[in-house]
N, C-alpha and C positions, 0 to 999 in steps of 0.2 A: 374590908372589902371595896371591891370595886362597881361602877355603875354604869351599864348598859339602857341608851336611850332608845328605842325601835321608832323608825317614823311612822310606825301603825299597825293595826290589829295583823299578825302573822295569818294566811291562808288557814283555812282547816286541815287541818293533819298535821301542820309544820311541826318540828320539832325544835322550831330557831329557839322558843324561850326557853325548852329544856338544854340545849346544847349550852345557851351561853350560862344559864347556873351551874352546869357541870364545869363552867370553866373561873368561876367564882365570884360573876357578877352579879349583882342586884339589878332585878329589868324595870324599866317603866315607859310607859309609852307617851309620845309626843309628836303628834303628825303635826309638823308646818316648822320650818326656821324660827318663825317666834316661841311658839311652844317647847322646840328644842333650847333656841336660847335661854327660856324660864327654866327647865329642867336640869339645865347643865348650872345655871347659876344657884339651884337649890343644892346641889352634892357639895359637900367639904373642898374646900379647897385643896386640901394632901390628899384624895383619892385620886385613882386612874378612871378618866371615862370614857366610854365607847358610844359612838352613833353607827346604829345598823340599819340600815334598809328592811322594812316588816317582809320582803317578799326576797330576802335572799336564799338562796337554795346552793349548797355547797358540804366542805366536807369538815367538820368539827376542828379537825389538824387546819384546817386553812386557816379558819377563825383564830388559832388558838395563835399561832403563827404571826397573824396580824393584830391581835387586841391584848396579847400577855407578855412579847419579849419585853422582857425590862431595861435593855440596853438601849432603846430609842426612845423618843420623846413623843414622837408622832409615828405612827404607821398604819398603812392601809392596803386593802385588796377592793376587788370591785362589791363595792355594796357593805362593804365596812371601813369605819376609822375609829382609830384611837386616840387618846390624849393626855401623856401621864403629866403632872402638875405644872411641868416647867412649860410643856406647851398651851395650857388651859384657858390661858390670856389669847394666845391666837388663835385658838380655837371656838372662843366667846366673840371674835370681832370678825370674824368670818360669820357666824350664822347672824348675826347682825347685818351684814350686810347681803348678808342672802334675804334676808327676812325683810329689808328695806327697798328688795328689787334690784340692789348696783351690779350683783353677777348676771352674765350672760348665759351662765349654763341653765338656765329653765327651771329654777327652785327644785323642790321635790322629786319632780318623776324628768327634768328635763334631761340630765346626765343619765349616761348608762346604767349605773350604779346608785340613780337618786341623789337623796340628800347628801349622804356621805361622799358619793364623789364629787358631787360640787362643795361641799365644803372641802375638801384634799386638793380640789384644783386650786380654791381662793388662798389655801393654805402656801401652796409653791409659788404661785401670783407675789404672795406677800415675804419668797426668802425664807420661807419654814420647812427646813429639811422633810421630807414625807416618805419613812422606808416604806419600800414595797416589797416583801416577801417573794423569792424565789418557790413559786409552788409546783412546778413541774406538772406531773399528773393530775394534782390535784383541785379541785371544781371549785370556783366563787363564780358567782355570776345572779345578777335582779333579771329575771326572765320576765316579758315585758305581756306575757298572752299566756294561756294554759296549753297551747300545745309546745311554746318553749319551755314550759316549765316541765312538762314529760318529758321532756328531750333533758334537761339539767337535772332532774332527779333520774332518768338510766343512766346520766354519765357519772354520777355520782355513787350510785350503788355499783359500776362496773370497777370500780377502785378500792382497793382496801387499804384505807387513809392508817389504820393502826401498822401494816406493815410497810406504807410510807415512812412512817413516822420512826419506826424501829429503824429504816436504812439509813433516813437523815442524821440519826443518831450516832453515828458512824463520821470519824473523818474523811471529806473527800480526796486525801492524800496521804497517806501512811504506808510504814515499812513493810518488807515483804511477811515478817515475821508477827507482828502486829495485825496485818491485813487479813492472814491463813490460817492464823493458831490462836488468837486472842479474840477478836471482835465479829468472830462467827456466832460466839456463845456469850460474850463479853454486854453484846447490848441487850442480851435477853434477865442478865444479872440487873443491867440497869431499870431493867422493866420493870421486876422484884422490887429492887428498891424503891423506885416511884411508886409502885401500888400500895405501899408500906410506911410511906410518909416521910424515907428518910431523903437526906438533902445529899448535893454533892460535896459539902463540907464534910459532912459527916464519914462518907465513903472516901478520902482526901485523908481525912485523918485515921479511919482504921488502915488507910495504905502504908501510910507512915507507921504505926505502930505497929504491923506484921515487918515492915522492911528493918527494927529497931531490933524486934523479935529473931530474923534471920541472923543477922548481926551479931545477938547474942550466941545466938547457935553456934555462928561460924567463931566467934572467941574462946568456946570451949576447946580450941585443938583437935578434937574426937575425929573419929568419922562415922560416926552416926551424927553428930551435930553439923558435920558438914554438909551432910545428904539431905538432913532437914532445911537448914539453911538456903539448899541451893534451892529445896521445893517450893520454900516461906517468900524465896524473892520472887519466885513466880508467879505466887499467889497475890504478892504487893504491887508487882505490875498488871496482872487483872483488873484488880481494885485500880490503879491509876488509870487505866484506859475506861473502868466504869465510871469512875467518877465526872468526867468530861464527857461521857455517854447520855449520864444521868440527867446531866446541864444541858444538852442540849435536848434529850427526850421530854423534859419536862420546861425547857426552858428556865430553870432557877438560875438563871449569869449572875454574879454578885464581884463587886470589886474584891470581897477579902478571900472570895474563893478562886480568883484571879490569881491573888498573890500568893494563897496555899500552895495551889497547884503547881504556881513556875518555884515556889522555895522547897517545895517538900520534896521533889523530883531531885535537887540536888543532897540534900541533907542525906534522902533515902540512900541513895549513890556513896555519897564518901563515911555513911559511919558506916555501911556494909565493908568498906575499903579497911577500914579501922580495926572493924571486927573481924578479919581476916588476919590481919596484923597479928592483933591480939593474939589468935589462936595460931598462928604460926610460932612465937615468942613460948607459947605453951609445949610446942613442940621443941624446943631449942632453934628454931630459924629465925633469923631476924631480917623480915623484908618489911621493916617500917619505908625504906628510901623506896624501894620499889613501891609502896602504897600512896607514898607522898608525891612519887615521880608521876604515878598513874593519874592524881588529882589534878596535878600541875598539868597534863597534857591535854586533858579531859577538859581544864576551863581554858584554856588558851584556846584549842579548840572551836569554844562557845563563842570566846571573846571576835575572834576570825570570820566566823559566822555572824553574831552582831554587827562588827565594825560594817564589814563589807555592805550589810543590808541598809543600815542608817545611812550609809556612802551614796546609796540607791534608792534613798527611801521614795523620795520625789522627783525619779527621773520620769519623763514623760513618754518614754518610747523604747524600746529593745533597738538599741546602736550599736550595737558590735554584732558582727559577726561569728564571733565564738559564742554567741548567745545566740545566736541562730541555728549554729549547726548541733547546739544543747537540745533545742526545743524539737529539731529536726528529729536528733534520736530519740525524743521521747515520743515520738509519734509512730516507732516500734515498740512492739509488747515486752518483748525479754528481755530490751535493752533497761528499759524504766527500774527493771526489777534488780537488775544488774548492779545499776548507775544507784540504786537507795541501797541495795546493800551492802556496798562496798564503801560507803561511807560512815558505818557501822552505827545508826542511829539506835538512838533507847533501846528498843525492842531487841534488834537484834542483839545489842549488844550487853544485855541484861541476861537474854537466854545465853549468850557464852561464858560468861560470869557464873550462872545457875549451875550448867553443866559441868563448868570445868572444877568448880566448889566441890561436889557432890563427886566425882570421881579422881580428882587428880589433888595435889597438894596448892596451900596459896602463892608459894611460889609461882608456877605452873602458872596458875590464874595472873598474876600480875603480869610475868612474863609474855605472856602471848597478847594481853589486854594492852600492852605498850606497844607491842609493834602492828595489831593490830589497829589500834589510834594512831599512831604514829606513820603507817601508807595512806588512811582515811584523810589526814588532816594536809599532808601534802598532795594528795589528789585532791581535793577540794579549791586548798589556796593557790595551786599551780593552777587549776582551770579558772581563779579569780582574779588573778593576777591577769591570762592570758584575755578575758573578757574586759579586766581595764586598761589593759593596755591598747585594745584596738576600740573601747567607747568613744563614739565622738559627741556624746552630750555631757555641758557642761556640771562640775557641781553646785547646789544652791547654796544659799546660806545658812538654812535649817541643816544640812548636813553638815556643813563643815563645822556649826557648832555642836552637834552630836557627837562628833569625831573628837572634841575638844574637852566635850565634859565625861567621855568614856575614856581620852587618856589620863585623867585623874591627878593632873598636875596640882601639887601644892607649894607651900609657901618659896621655896630655895629654887624651884622651877619657876617660878613664874618672875621671881626677883633675878635670877637670868635669862628671862625671855625680853622683861621690861628694860634691861641693862645691855646684854649683848647680844642677845637675841633680833632684835631691831635692825641693827648695823649691819646684819649680813642679808645679802638679797636672795628673794623667794624664787627658786627652782621648781621646775617642777618636779623636782625628783628630790629635793633636800630635806623634805620633810622626814620621810623612812630612812634616808642616807646619815642625815642626824641620828636618828633614833637606833640605828644599827650601831651607829662608831660609841653611842654612849652604854648600850647592853654589853659590846664587845670590851670596853672599860671597865663594867662591872666586874665583871664575868671573867674574863681571860687573866688575870693576876691571879685573887684568890683559889680559882678553882683550876687551873692549868698552871699555877706557879706556887710559891711555896709565900705567899701573903695571907692565907686564911688565919685570920685568927690575930692578925698586926693591923700595926697603926697603915701602913700603908696601903692598904684595903680601904682604910677607914678613906684617905684621900682619896682614891680610885670611886669612891661614893660618891664624894663630892665632885670630882671631875664626872660623875653620873650624869648630877642633879644640874648641872651646866650645861651639857650637851641635849641633855633632853629638853632645856628651857629653850634652847634654840632653835631643836625640833619642830616644837609649837609654838615659835615669836609670832608666824604668820597662818591667816586662815588656812584650814587643812581641805584645800582645794585641787591639791594633787592628783591626779590617774589614781597613783601608790599609796595614797598618804591615810588609806583604812587601814595600813599595815602598822600604823604608828603603835593605837592601843596595844595589841597582841606582842608587839617586841616590848613596848614596855612592861606587861605582866607577865611574858617569860622571862625577861630581865629581873622584875622582883621575886616571884617565885622561884625561880631558879638560883639566887643569889641566897635564898633562906634554904632550900635544900641542900645548897651545895655544903654551907657553913654548917650544918648541923650535919651533916654527915661528915666531915672531916673532922669536925671535934669529936674529943674524948668525951665529952660531958655523956653520964649518963642521964638518959630522956632528953637527950635534946632533938632526937627527930619526930619523936612523938607531940612534943613540945612547938615543933614547929610545923607539924601535921595540921595542930589545934589554931594556930597562926595564919598559914596560908587558909583555913576553910574560914578563917573569922572576915579576912581580906575578900575572899573570894564571894562572899555573901555580901559585900558592901557593890563589888563590882557586878553581880548580877542585879542587884537591889538599884543600881543606878540604871541597870539596860531597862528593865521594865519602867522605870518611872518615865525613860524616855519614848519607849513604846507606845505607852501609854498618851504622850503630849503632854506632860507635865514639866517635862526637864529634870534635870538631875540633880541630885540632893542639894540639901543647901551649902553656901561657898562653907559657912563656919564648922559644918561636921568634916568636909572635906579638908579646911585646914588644921582641925584639932586631931584629926587623923594622920596628920602629915603628909598625906600624898604618897604617890608610890615611891618618888625620889627618896622621900623624909625618914619615911620607913627601911628604908635600904641603908640609908646613910645611920639609922639608927640600929640596924641589926647586926652590922659592921662594925659599928661603937662598942656594942655588947660584946660581942666577940671578941674584942681587945682587952676590954676593960678585964672582962670575966671569961674564966677558964673552970672547967671541971661542973659540976653541979650550979656554979652562978649565972652562967650562958644558960642553963635549962630555965632557971627562975624568971631570968629577966624575958626569955622568949613566954614563957607562961604566962607572965604580967602583962606582956604587950598582947598577946593575944586576947587577953581577959579585959582590958582595958578597951581595946578595940572594939571588941564582943559590947561589952556595954553600951558604948558610945552608939553605935551604928545600930544595932537591935531594938534598943529603944526608940531612936528616934524613927528607925523605916515602922516598928511598927504605929506610933504615934500618924504616921503619912497615912499609911493601907487601911487604917480604921478610921479615917476623917473623910467627913462628905466631899471631899475636892478631889479624892481618891478618882484614878482612871480604873474602869474593867478592864481589862487587857486580857485578850482569849484569845486563842491559837487553835483556830479551826481548819487552817490549811493541814497541817501534817505533824507528824513527830519530830523535835530538835536530836540535833548530835549530839 
């Protein structure tokens, strides 16, 4: 239970106390800073506390936004202030200072919002971050007399805060399909869930289960199964939108929820790919190579997005003429939607997959998906390259470290970096050049020649490790250094796909699919840790699973050592070992108290 401290008795007819109780607060009254200090001290240290002016007039949702959002230690609107346990000490100090007359704000009535506003100002002066939500048309006021109170009440009555709450539950930036075909009704599903006490995590889990059932239907290989799979995939996406909307509608943000939402999206899509491949196999068509290719391409697309965003995470301004042109195009309505659709974001992609599954064959689904994702990847990557080449701002140490973490270098690359790499001069484009050379050395021989499954391929993988180490020997601050992680991802995933496809081992491609899925999870986990500000996974984990170059050497060695079913077994064992290590450490981290809450509030990922 949270506690709300009112600065006095509300005027006759006020619903303030009932509103606070509806938000889960136990209401107490304490007029003046000294009384509020004593009331604060009486509240258990682990509870959230709100300080609310008794004259407050406004919408319940304005109070909800200010007083119940779990993401911020302290938050405020006019006339209301909240502090979670980590900010309770600062609030107590502010109230003691106000009680002692050290504030120039005038005590309980000197500021616009009375004591809460004075305390919030004191917190800000003491360098305590106080979140102030954007209320838009919502009202939050502390009227000084009856006329102003009547005006504030009229303004409050003129705005339907429930309609505002429903609108704000939808992301400000989403794809065309999501905006026009899902969100108009999924927000009401979110409200239905909220009124029945369902949590976002429960809806997220329901979305995962629905997608897994869809994958099972696709695996039947029958036309009714394919139709059911397409319908269920769309239903899963509706629930996928609903969980985030429910979190925003009811402000039920959580670290675990952010992690589940981020990882389950990939699990759902890639499980569906596997279901389609199994269904095609039942009909006599082997499309595992296409399924693995789709997963590789999609993951590499995401790595391009993540690397570019992290490289420019702390840019102080839009310093690229290309970016300025992009912003200008976004000011024209129809170009906004076209540009969002051609990158094939998750809504458009899942709708395409669902429709094609119901109407065509798995092979057609994967061929169309590969073509569409390849075009989207070329479009987005070309635009980002142009932005980077014309960008004037310098890359920061934080951005360079993020790119180094995303590179996922293991012991072999580190050794090459310390010995040979440091002797190489650091030039503007040397890192992506060395990365491209490394990828070409790894892939060209086995995939274009006759080296697959030979010891020459192992030597080439060792050379890949050396060149990859040279690529990351210096801080990744060049204009195109954000390309290094996606090049490494393409090389590692590509060699696994290529060796499995060229092998005559039965079951090699499904085993390779599992291996790439396990490694991709590690890379997504790295991304979300970095986005949360906690840095990459522990170094021991990266070393234990070999780094990208170590895994490339291991796979090429397995192909040279074992042929036939032995290669399949080797891939399966490697996938199981990586899954066990990565998943156990990831779960330990994300359920720990120190894990960050990473929420995507701007729009759907690619």
